[in-house]
Backbone and ligand atoms as CSV (ligand in chain L), in Angstrom:
chain,resi,resn,atom,element,x,y,z
A,1,MET,N,N,-13.953,-105.091,53.390
A,1,MET,CA,C,-12.663,-105.070,52.896
A,1,MET,C,C,-12.004,-103.692,53.223
A,2,LYS,N,N,-10.757,-103.645,53.825
A,2,LYS,CA,C,-10.185,-102.395,54.193
A,2,LYS,C,C,-8.927,-102.068,53.246
A,3,ILE,N,N,-9.144,-100.913,52.736
A,3,ILE,CA,C,-8.082,-100.603,51.589
A,3,ILE,C,C,-7.148,-99.488,52.007
A,4,ALA,N,N,-5.876,-99.659,51.702
A,4,ALA,CA,C,-4.871,-98.544,51.986
A,4,ALA,C,C,-4.601,-97.993,50.532
A,5,ILE,N,N,-4.720,-96.681,50.417
A,5,ILE,CA,C,-4.472,-96.092,49.050
A,5,ILE,C,C,-3.363,-94.981,49.238
A,6,ALA,N,N,-2.654,-94.838,48.155
A,6,ALA,CA,C,-1.578,-93.791,48.140
A,6,ALA,C,C,-1.099,-93.485,46.763
A,7,SER,N,N,-0.594,-92.344,46.519
A,7,SER,CA,C,-0.104,-92.005,45.213
A,7,SER,C,C,1.096,-91.131,45.435
A,8,ASP,N,N,2.032,-90.902,44.379
A,8,ASP,CA,C,2.986,-89.697,44.360
A,8,ASP,C,C,2.264,-88.705,43.643
A,9,HIS,N,N,3.057,-87.648,43.390
A,9,HIS,CA,C,2.470,-86.398,42.704
A,9,HIS,C,C,1.896,-86.748,41.368
A,10,GLY,N,N,2.402,-87.725,40.774
A,10,GLY,CA,C,1.953,-88.137,39.440
A,10,GLY,C,C,0.643,-88.855,39.443
A,11,GLY,N,N,0.098,-89.103,40.609
A,11,GLY,CA,C,-1.158,-89.932,40.663
A,11,GLY,C,C,-2.265,-89.389,41.406
A,12,ILE,N,N,-2.178,-88.079,41.738
A,12,ILE,CA,C,-3.173,-87.576,42.777
A,12,ILE,C,C,-4.619,-87.562,42.225
A,13,HIS,N,N,-4.805,-87.330,40.901
A,13,HIS,CA,C,-6.077,-87.213,40.427
A,13,HIS,C,C,-6.895,-88.452,40.293
A,14,ILE,N,N,-6.132,-89.518,39.877
A,14,ILE,CA,C,-6.733,-90.795,39.847
A,14,ILE,C,C,-6.930,-91.343,41.362
A,15,ARG,N,N,-6.097,-90.975,42.238
A,15,ARG,CA,C,-6.312,-91.379,43.648
A,15,ARG,C,C,-7.577,-90.844,44.136
A,16,GLU,N,N,-8.000,-89.493,43.774
A,16,GLU,CA,C,-9.168,-88.934,44.183
A,16,GLU,C,C,-10.437,-89.591,43.553
A,17,GLU,N,N,-10.227,-90.013,42.330
A,17,GLU,CA,C,-11.256,-90.702,41.568
A,17,GLU,C,C,-11.556,-92.071,42.277
A,18,ILE,N,N,-10.469,-92.730,42.551
A,18,ILE,CA,C,-10.658,-94.125,43.216
A,18,ILE,C,C,-11.273,-93.977,44.558
A,19,LYS,N,N,-10.926,-92.820,45.296
A,19,LYS,CA,C,-11.565,-92.695,46.590
A,19,LYS,C,C,-13.003,-92.490,46.511
A,20,HIS,N,N,-13.356,-91.643,45.409
A,20,HIS,CA,C,-14.957,-91.479,45.127
A,20,HIS,C,C,-15.608,-92.950,44.958
A,21,LEU,N,N,-14.820,-93.791,44.101
A,21,LEU,CA,C,-15.454,-95.120,43.860
A,21,LEU,C,C,-15.467,-95.882,45.108
A,22,LEU,N,N,-14.585,-95.803,45.993
A,22,LEU,CA,C,-14.625,-96.618,47.273
A,22,LEU,C,C,-15.767,-96.148,48.160
A,23,ASP,N,N,-15.908,-94.703,48.048
A,23,ASP,CA,C,-17.135,-94.269,48.799
A,23,ASP,C,C,-18.447,-94.913,48.272
A,24,GLU,N,N,-18.464,-94.785,46.977
A,24,GLU,CA,C,-19.749,-95.252,46.205
A,24,GLU,C,C,-19.927,-96.805,46.539
A,25,MET,N,N,-18.864,-97.508,46.714
A,25,MET,CA,C,-18.933,-99.031,46.959
A,25,MET,C,C,-19.116,-99.244,48.452
A,26,GLY,N,N,-18.983,-98.225,49.211
A,26,GLY,CA,C,-19.143,-98.376,50.660
A,26,GLY,C,C,-17.973,-99.229,51.339
A,27,MET,N,N,-16.742,-98.971,50.692
A,27,MET,CA,C,-15.602,-99.573,51.205
A,27,MET,C,C,-14.789,-98.724,52.073
A,28,GLU,N,N,-14.388,-99.453,53.197
A,28,GLU,CA,C,-13.532,-98.783,54.155
A,28,GLU,C,C,-12.161,-98.523,53.496
A,29,TYR,N,N,-11.602,-97.338,53.726
A,29,TYR,CA,C,-10.256,-97.043,53.210
A,29,TYR,C,C,-9.508,-95.977,54.058
A,30,GLU,N,N,-8.163,-95.863,53.893
A,30,GLU,CA,C,-7.389,-94.886,54.526
A,30,GLU,C,C,-6.444,-94.419,53.448
A,31,ASP,N,N,-6.337,-93.003,53.326
A,31,ASP,CA,C,-5.451,-92.482,52.386
A,31,ASP,C,C,-4.113,-92.070,53.006
A,32,PHE,N,N,-3.007,-92.631,52.361
A,32,PHE,CA,C,-1.620,-92.307,52.971
A,32,PHE,C,C,-0.966,-91.427,52.148
A,33,GLY,N,N,-1.530,-90.529,51.429
A,33,GLY,CA,C,-0.971,-89.438,50.743
A,33,GLY,C,C,-0.570,-89.743,49.308
A,34,CYS,N,N,0.178,-88.860,48.619
A,34,CYS,CA,C,0.855,-87.737,49.108
A,34,CYS,C,C,-0.183,-86.505,49.207
A,35,ASN,N,N,0.232,-85.564,50.081
A,35,ASN,CA,C,-0.586,-84.373,50.273
A,35,ASN,C,C,-0.156,-83.242,49.588
A,36,CYS,N,N,0.665,-83.267,48.513
A,36,CYS,CA,C,1.129,-82.100,47.909
A,36,CYS,C,C,1.327,-82.391,46.418
A,37,GLU,N,N,1.581,-81.276,45.669
A,37,GLU,CA,C,1.750,-81.413,44.293
A,37,GLU,C,C,3.163,-81.147,43.857
A,38,THR,N,N,3.976,-81.003,44.831
A,38,THR,CA,C,5.456,-80.943,44.528
A,38,THR,C,C,6.038,-82.350,44.415
A,39,SER,N,N,7.093,-82.563,43.855
A,39,SER,CA,C,7.719,-83.817,43.496
A,39,SER,C,C,8.057,-84.613,44.842
A,40,VAL,N,N,7.598,-85.805,44.913
A,40,VAL,CA,C,7.877,-86.699,46.055
A,40,VAL,C,C,8.508,-87.977,45.470
A,41,ASP,N,N,8.882,-88.837,46.365
A,41,ASP,CA,C,9.595,-90.125,45.922
A,41,ASP,C,C,8.570,-91.279,46.141
A,42,TYR,N,N,8.145,-92.064,44.941
A,42,TYR,CA,C,7.150,-92.990,45.103
A,42,TYR,C,C,7.527,-94.116,46.038
A,43,PRO,N,N,8.714,-94.598,46.475
A,43,PRO,CA,C,8.924,-95.540,47.420
A,43,PRO,C,C,8.454,-95.117,48.787
A,44,ASP,N,N,8.474,-93.807,49.106
A,44,ASP,CA,C,7.999,-93.304,50.438
A,44,ASP,C,C,6.513,-93.581,50.646
A,45,TYR,N,N,5.827,-93.862,49.522
A,45,TYR,CA,C,4.373,-94.078,49.587
A,45,TYR,C,C,4.089,-95.610,49.346
A,46,ALA,N,N,4.751,-96.132,48.476
A,46,ALA,CA,C,4.546,-97.652,48.153
A,46,ALA,C,C,4.872,-98.528,49.293
A,47,LEU,N,N,6.066,-98.289,49.899
A,47,LEU,CA,C,6.568,-99.270,50.978
A,47,LEU,C,C,5.601,-99.260,52.154
A,48,PRO,N,N,5.217,-98.142,52.725
A,48,PRO,CA,C,4.325,-98.220,53.823
A,48,PRO,C,C,3.019,-98.784,53.541
A,49,VAL,N,N,2.504,-98.599,52.387
A,49,VAL,CA,C,1.190,-99.233,52.015
A,49,VAL,C,C,1.418,-100.666,51.928
A,50,ALA,N,N,2.471,-101.209,51.234
A,50,ALA,CA,C,2.792,-102.550,51.089
A,50,ALA,C,C,2.985,-103.320,52.458
A,51,GLU,N,N,3.612,-102.618,53.431
A,51,GLU,CA,C,3.926,-103.204,54.634
A,51,GLU,C,C,2.565,-103.329,55.381
A,52,LYS,N,N,1.670,-102.334,55.295
A,52,LYS,CA,C,0.447,-102.416,55.919
A,52,LYS,C,C,-0.475,-103.525,55.416
A,53,VAL,N,N,-0.291,-103.883,54.104
A,53,VAL,CA,C,-1.146,-104.940,53.588
A,53,VAL,C,C,-0.460,-106.321,54.017
A,54,ALA,N,N,0.854,-106.279,53.889
A,54,ALA,CA,C,1.602,-107.501,54.252
A,54,ALA,C,C,1.378,-107.842,55.695
A,55,ASN,N,N,1.297,-107.035,56.550
A,55,ASN,CA,C,1.097,-107.292,57.974
A,55,ASN,C,C,-0.350,-107.457,58.430
A,56,GLY,N,N,-1.213,-107.404,57.480
A,56,GLY,CA,C,-2.606,-107.613,57.754
A,56,GLY,C,C,-3.417,-106.447,58.250
A,57,GLU,N,N,-2.672,-105.277,58.392
A,57,GLU,CA,C,-3.398,-104.124,58.890
A,57,GLU,C,C,-4.585,-103.702,57.889
A,58,PHE,N,N,-4.246,-103.879,56.627
A,58,PHE,CA,C,-5.168,-103.669,55.530
A,58,PHE,C,C,-5.343,-104.931,54.717
A,59,ASP,N,N,-6.459,-105.038,54.106
A,59,ASP,CA,C,-6.665,-106.288,53.179
A,59,ASP,C,C,-6.060,-106.109,51.875
A,60,ARG,N,N,-6.127,-104.961,51.244
A,60,ARG,CA,C,-5.679,-104.689,49.878
A,60,ARG,C,C,-5.047,-103.320,49.861
A,61,GLY,N,N,-4.278,-103.047,48.758
A,61,GLY,CA,C,-3.766,-101.597,48.682
A,61,GLY,C,C,-4.078,-101.213,47.168
A,62,ILE,N,N,-4.120,-99.942,47.042
A,62,ILE,CA,C,-4.068,-99.297,45.736
A,62,ILE,C,C,-3.065,-98.250,45.618
A,63,LEU,N,N,-2.190,-98.404,44.546
A,63,LEU,CA,C,-1.109,-97.384,44.463
A,63,LEU,C,C,-1.006,-96.710,43.086
A,64,ILE,N,N,-0.876,-95.442,43.079
A,64,ILE,CA,C,-0.949,-94.721,41.745
A,64,ILE,C,C,0.230,-93.877,41.676
A,65,CYS,N,N,0.991,-93.878,40.479
A,65,CYS,CA,C,2.080,-92.906,40.187
A,65,CYS,C,C,1.905,-92.526,38.678
A,66,GLY,N,N,2.862,-91.917,38.131
A,66,GLY,CA,C,2.740,-91.499,36.744
A,66,GLY,C,C,2.500,-92.651,35.878
A,67,THR,N,N,3.406,-93.691,36.013
A,67,THR,CA,C,3.335,-94.875,35.121
A,67,THR,C,C,2.656,-96.090,35.939
A,68,GLY,N,N,2.766,-96.046,37.140
A,68,GLY,CA,C,2.332,-97.361,37.910
A,68,GLY,C,C,3.532,-98.143,38.204
A,69,ILE,N,N,4.647,-98.045,37.429
A,69,ILE,CA,C,5.695,-98.842,37.426
A,69,ILE,C,C,6.493,-98.808,38.648
A,70,GLY,N,N,6.979,-97.530,39.022
A,70,GLY,CA,C,7.718,-97.344,40.319
A,70,GLY,C,C,7.044,-97.971,41.491
A,71,MET,N,N,5.709,-97.655,41.531
A,71,MET,CA,C,4.993,-98.120,42.674
A,71,MET,C,C,4.941,-99.649,42.757
A,72,SER,N,N,4.738,-100.267,41.663
A,72,SER,CA,C,4.708,-101.718,41.430
A,72,SER,C,C,5.961,-102.322,41.914
A,73,ILE,N,N,7.201,-101.743,41.430
A,73,ILE,CA,C,8.404,-102.354,41.701
A,73,ILE,C,C,8.701,-102.239,43.160
A,74,ALA,N,N,8.408,-101.093,43.804
A,74,ALA,CA,C,8.730,-100.930,45.197
A,74,ALA,C,C,7.838,-101.821,46.001
A,75,ALA,N,N,6.519,-101.922,45.694
A,75,ALA,CA,C,5.651,-102.709,46.635
A,75,ALA,C,C,5.902,-104.191,46.513
A,76,ASN,N,N,6.395,-104.526,45.339
A,76,ASN,CA,C,6.727,-106.027,45.257
A,76,ASN,C,C,8.057,-106.408,45.905
A,77,LYS,N,N,8.731,-105.404,46.516
A,77,LYS,CA,C,9.932,-105.739,47.369
A,77,LYS,C,C,9.458,-106.280,48.801
A,78,VAL,N,N,8.291,-106.015,49.102
A,78,VAL,CA,C,7.802,-106.361,50.432
A,78,VAL,C,C,7.227,-107.821,50.494
A,79,LYS,N,N,7.766,-108.554,51.371
A,79,LYS,CA,C,7.525,-109.948,51.431
A,79,LYS,C,C,5.939,-110.196,51.586
A,80,GLY,N,N,5.383,-111.002,50.769
A,80,GLY,CA,C,3.894,-111.279,50.868
A,80,GLY,C,C,3.067,-110.436,49.981
A,81,ILE,N,N,3.774,-109.469,49.248
A,81,ILE,CA,C,2.969,-108.616,48.336
A,81,ILE,C,C,3.051,-109.098,46.838
A,82,ARG,N,N,1.888,-109.158,46.266
A,82,ARG,CA,C,1.707,-109.397,44.912
A,82,ARG,C,C,1.010,-108.238,44.301
A,83,CYS,N,N,1.895,-107.239,43.909
A,83,CYS,CA,C,1.275,-106.086,43.274
A,83,CYS,C,C,1.137,-106.201,41.891
A,84,ALA,N,N,0.007,-105.864,41.206
A,84,ALA,CA,C,-0.301,-106.030,39.810
A,84,ALA,C,C,-0.408,-104.690,39.278
A,85,LEU,N,N,0.342,-104.311,38.215
A,85,LEU,CA,C,0.189,-103.096,37.470
A,85,LEU,C,C,-0.788,-103.405,36.292
A,86,CYS,N,N,-1.842,-102.733,36.401
A,86,CYS,CA,C,-2.951,-103.052,35.381
A,86,CYS,C,C,-3.476,-101.746,34.651
A,87,HIS,N,N,-3.416,-101.778,33.365
A,87,HIS,CA,C,-3.989,-100.706,32.616
A,87,HIS,C,C,-5.177,-101.169,31.685
A,88,ASP,N,N,-5.744,-102.303,31.983
A,88,ASP,CA,C,-6.853,-102.778,31.233
A,88,ASP,C,C,-7.704,-103.702,32.149
A,89,VAL,N,N,-9.005,-103.805,31.844
A,89,VAL,CA,C,-9.919,-104.508,32.735
A,89,VAL,C,C,-9.642,-106.095,32.704
A,90,PHE,N,N,-9.154,-106.592,31.616
A,90,PHE,CA,C,-8.934,-107.991,31.453
A,90,PHE,C,C,-7.953,-108.453,32.467
A,91,SER,N,N,-6.873,-107.589,32.512
A,91,SER,CA,C,-5.777,-108.009,33.439
A,91,SER,C,C,-6.116,-107.792,34.866
A,92,ALA,N,N,-6.949,-106.753,35.175
A,92,ALA,CA,C,-7.423,-106.569,36.532
A,92,ALA,C,C,-8.155,-107.823,37.050
A,93,LYS,N,N,-8.945,-108.386,36.102
A,93,LYS,CA,C,-9.755,-109.570,36.517
A,93,LYS,C,C,-8.889,-110.740,36.561
A,94,ALA,N,N,-8.000,-110.998,35.675
A,94,ALA,CA,C,-7.074,-112.058,35.656
A,94,ALA,C,C,-6.171,-112.109,36.800
A,95,THR,N,N,-5.713,-110.973,37.235
A,95,THR,CA,C,-4.770,-110.967,38.272
A,95,THR,C,C,-5.376,-111.279,39.697
A,96,ARG,N,N,-6.571,-110.960,39.811
A,96,ARG,CA,C,-7.286,-111.332,40.979
A,96,ARG,C,C,-7.660,-112.885,40.923
A,97,GLU,N,N,-8.025,-113.424,39.831
A,97,GLU,CA,C,-8.389,-114.836,39.589
A,97,GLU,C,C,-7.134,-115.646,39.692
A,98,HIS,N,N,-6.003,-115.347,39.066
A,98,HIS,CA,C,-4.913,-116.196,38.957
A,98,HIS,C,C,-3.782,-115.889,39.955
A,99,ASN,N,N,-3.566,-114.540,40.339
A,99,ASN,CA,C,-2.417,-114.271,41.108
A,99,ASN,C,C,-2.822,-113.806,42.563
A,100,ASP,N,N,-4.100,-113.735,42.901
A,100,ASP,CA,C,-4.554,-113.321,44.172
A,100,ASP,C,C,-3.835,-111.961,44.510
A,101,SER,N,N,-3.628,-111.070,43.601
A,101,SER,CA,C,-2.869,-109.778,43.800
A,101,SER,C,C,-3.543,-109.140,45.005
A,102,ASN,N,N,-2.746,-108.667,45.856
A,102,ASN,CA,C,-3.264,-107.929,46.943
A,102,ASN,C,C,-2.911,-106.296,46.904
A,103,ILE,N,N,-2.176,-105.911,45.881
A,103,ILE,CA,C,-2.155,-104.443,45.630
A,103,ILE,C,C,-2.262,-104.190,44.115
A,104,LEU,N,N,-2.987,-103.235,43.816
A,104,LEU,CA,C,-3.166,-102.780,42.420
A,104,LEU,C,C,-2.395,-101.570,42.267
A,105,ALA,N,N,-1.605,-101.516,41.052
A,105,ALA,CA,C,-0.960,-100.300,40.716
A,105,ALA,C,C,-1.478,-99.736,39.406
A,106,MET,N,N,-1.535,-98.411,39.226
A,106,MET,CA,C,-2.019,-97.902,38.003
A,106,MET,C,C,-1.096,-96.602,37.716
A,107,GLY,N,N,-1.088,-96.170,36.481
A,107,GLY,CA,C,-0.375,-94.996,36.199
A,107,GLY,C,C,-1.250,-93.902,35.547
A,108,GLU,N,N,-1.209,-92.732,36.167
A,108,GLU,CA,C,-2.191,-91.654,35.772
A,108,GLU,C,C,-1.757,-91.056,34.423
A,109,ARG,N,N,-0.460,-91.222,34.046
A,109,ARG,CA,C,-0.034,-90.664,32.734
A,109,ARG,C,C,-0.276,-91.695,31.543
A,110,VAL,N,N,-0.778,-92.858,31.990
A,110,VAL,CA,C,-1.094,-93.912,30.956
A,110,VAL,C,C,-2.454,-94.033,30.721
A,111,ILE,N,N,-3.367,-93.963,31.692
A,111,ILE,CA,C,-4.850,-94.139,31.492
A,111,ILE,C,C,-5.580,-92.937,32.124
A,112,GLY,N,N,-6.829,-92.802,31.704
A,112,GLY,CA,C,-7.730,-91.744,32.278
A,112,GLY,C,C,-8.426,-92.301,33.526
A,113,PRO,N,N,-9.237,-91.311,34.048
A,113,PRO,CA,C,-9.971,-91.714,35.311
A,113,PRO,C,C,-11.122,-92.530,35.144
A,114,GLY,N,N,-11.707,-92.616,33.941
A,114,GLY,CA,C,-12.831,-93.508,33.708
A,114,GLY,C,C,-12.406,-94.978,33.648
A,115,LEU,N,N,-11.331,-95.176,32.993
A,115,LEU,CA,C,-10.768,-96.612,32.860
A,115,LEU,C,C,-10.187,-97.081,34.145
A,116,ALA,N,N,-9.542,-96.069,34.862
A,116,ALA,CA,C,-8.977,-96.481,36.238
A,116,ALA,C,C,-10.129,-96.923,37.187
A,117,ARG,N,N,-11.262,-96.247,37.009
A,117,ARG,CA,C,-12.380,-96.620,37.972
A,117,ARG,C,C,-12.765,-98.033,37.652
A,118,GLU,N,N,-12.984,-98.357,36.257
A,118,GLU,CA,C,-13.490,-99.587,35.924
A,118,GLU,C,C,-12.411,-100.718,36.235
A,119,ILE,N,N,-11.117,-100.497,36.094
A,119,ILE,CA,C,-10.015,-101.417,36.586
A,119,ILE,C,C,-10.203,-101.717,38.081
A,120,ALA,N,N,-10.054,-100.574,38.798
A,120,ALA,CA,C,-10.298,-100.712,40.263
A,120,ALA,C,C,-11.506,-101.489,40.707
A,121,LYS,N,N,-12.756,-101.214,40.122
A,121,LYS,CA,C,-13.796,-101.940,40.428
A,121,LYS,C,C,-13.878,-103.324,40.191
A,122,THR,N,N,-13.284,-103.699,39.067
A,122,THR,CA,C,-13.202,-105.048,38.683
A,122,THR,C,C,-12.163,-105.801,39.559
A,123,TRP,N,N,-11.094,-105.146,39.867
A,123,TRP,CA,C,-10.100,-105.697,40.797
A,123,TRP,C,C,-10.526,-105.930,42.224
A,124,LEU,N,N,-11.427,-105.047,42.584
A,124,LEU,CA,C,-12.018,-105.097,43.966
A,124,LEU,C,C,-13.131,-106.185,44.189
A,125,THR,N,N,-13.765,-106.575,42.997
A,125,THR,CA,C,-14.885,-107.409,43.138
A,125,THR,C,C,-14.600,-108.782,42.546
A,126,THR,N,N,-13.449,-108.998,42.089
A,126,THR,CA,C,-13.150,-110.409,41.536
A,126,THR,C,C,-12.363,-111.163,42.593
A,127,ASP,N,N,-12.986,-112.485,42.734
A,127,ASP,CA,C,-12.289,-113.392,43.691
A,127,ASP,C,C,-11.242,-114.179,43.104
A,128,PHE,N,N,-10.331,-114.697,43.911
A,128,PHE,CA,C,-9.269,-115.551,43.566
A,128,PHE,C,C,-9.854,-116.934,43.294
A,129,THR,N,N,-9.344,-117.575,42.211
A,129,THR,CA,C,-9.874,-118.857,41.749
A,129,THR,C,C,-9.344,-119.997,42.686
A,130,GLY,N,N,-8.053,-119.840,43.149
A,130,GLY,CA,C,-7.489,-120.896,43.907
A,130,GLY,C,C,-7.016,-122.081,43.054
A,131,GLY,N,N,-7.055,-123.273,43.646
A,131,GLY,CA,C,-6.771,-124.497,42.909
A,131,GLY,C,C,-5.300,-124.537,42.274
A,132,ARG,N,N,-5.095,-124.728,41.089
A,132,ARG,CA,C,-3.616,-124.707,40.508
A,132,ARG,C,C,-3.044,-123.324,40.623
A,133,HIS,N,N,-3.858,-122.274,40.766
A,133,HIS,CA,C,-3.158,-120.948,40.933
A,133,HIS,C,C,-2.640,-120.818,42.346
A,134,GLN,N,N,-3.329,-121.425,43.258
A,134,GLN,CA,C,-2.760,-121.443,44.756
A,134,GLN,C,C,-1.422,-122.012,44.738
A,135,ASN,N,N,-1.274,-123.181,44.077
A,135,ASN,CA,C,-0.116,-123.894,44.026
A,135,ASN,C,C,1.092,-123.006,43.413
A,136,ARG,N,N,0.683,-122.183,42.429
A,136,ARG,CA,C,1.665,-121.365,41.695
A,136,ARG,C,C,2.113,-120.174,42.632
A,137,ILE,N,N,1.130,-119.590,43.297
A,137,ILE,CA,C,1.630,-118.438,44.211
A,137,ILE,C,C,2.355,-119.034,45.414
A,138,GLY,N,N,1.956,-120.217,45.826
A,138,GLY,CA,C,2.700,-120.942,46.895
A,138,GLY,C,C,4.130,-121.093,46.620
A,139,LYS,N,N,4.480,-121.280,45.300
A,139,LYS,CA,C,5.977,-121.315,44.932
A,139,LYS,C,C,6.596,-120.101,45.104
A,140,ILE,N,N,5.936,-118.936,44.883
A,140,ILE,CA,C,6.562,-117.624,45.094
A,140,ILE,C,C,6.742,-117.359,46.464
A,141,SER,N,N,5.799,-117.759,47.390
A,141,SER,CA,C,5.913,-117.560,48.897
A,141,SER,C,C,7.026,-118.388,49.429
A,142,LYS,N,N,7.198,-119.659,48.842
A,142,LYS,CA,C,8.365,-120.629,49.314
A,142,LYS,C,C,9.645,-119.896,48.956
A,143,TYR,N,N,9.711,-119.255,47.749
A,143,TYR,CA,C,11.024,-118.649,47.428
A,143,TYR,C,C,11.241,-117.451,48.351
A,144,GLU,N,N,10.232,-116.702,48.604
A,144,GLU,CA,C,10.442,-115.526,49.583
A,144,GLU,C,C,10.863,-115.947,50.858
A,145,ASN,N,N,10.463,-117.019,51.416
A,145,ASN,CA,C,10.696,-117.623,52.684
A,145,ASN,C,C,11.951,-118.329,52.829
A,146,ASN,N,N,12.686,-118.457,51.776
A,146,ASN,CA,C,13.925,-119.114,51.832
A,146,ASN,C,C,15.143,-118.128,51.997
L,1,RB5,C1,C,7.467,-89.121,38.703
L,1,RB5,O1,O,7.968,-88.264,37.826
L,1,RB5,C2,C,7.455,-90.585,38.111
L,1,RB5,O2,O,8.746,-90.985,37.816
L,1,RB5,C3,C,6.595,-91.503,38.911
L,1,RB5,O3,O,5.375,-91.039,39.159
L,1,RB5,C4,C,6.403,-92.998,38.404
L,1,RB5,O4,O,6.025,-92.892,37.080
L,1,RB5,C5,C,7.564,-93.743,38.545
L,1,RB5,O5,O,7.526,-94.950,38.142
């Protein structure tokens, strides 16, 4: 699985933590910034990652900002993206099983690095259940395509 990861200035520490996790898990990834601690704009990082996932260049994306909210709002504007903002392990598992989410968003000002790791690990290793859930996400795709 190939992962695209990015953060704004509010998410750089958790981004580094998740990169360590991806290294430990032997997962291929590319880091799309940000490369500074000065203030940047989260859509400049969320939208390119979302487009790379939507066009199939990457299988999944992980986005981190202060709250995770801005990143998730921006990513979900891209057709084909199902970005889930998760701050607990239950939601991370459920959103993979039920929503087949293809981007995970987290907020560094909301949770610590240990929980972020557990959330990301769960999200990366949980499969989509399909069945009735496929039908439901199909309705979202149909709406997007109209
Ligand atoms: C940046 O200050 C902050 O607004 C951003 O990281 C994020 O929380 C937005 O949703």
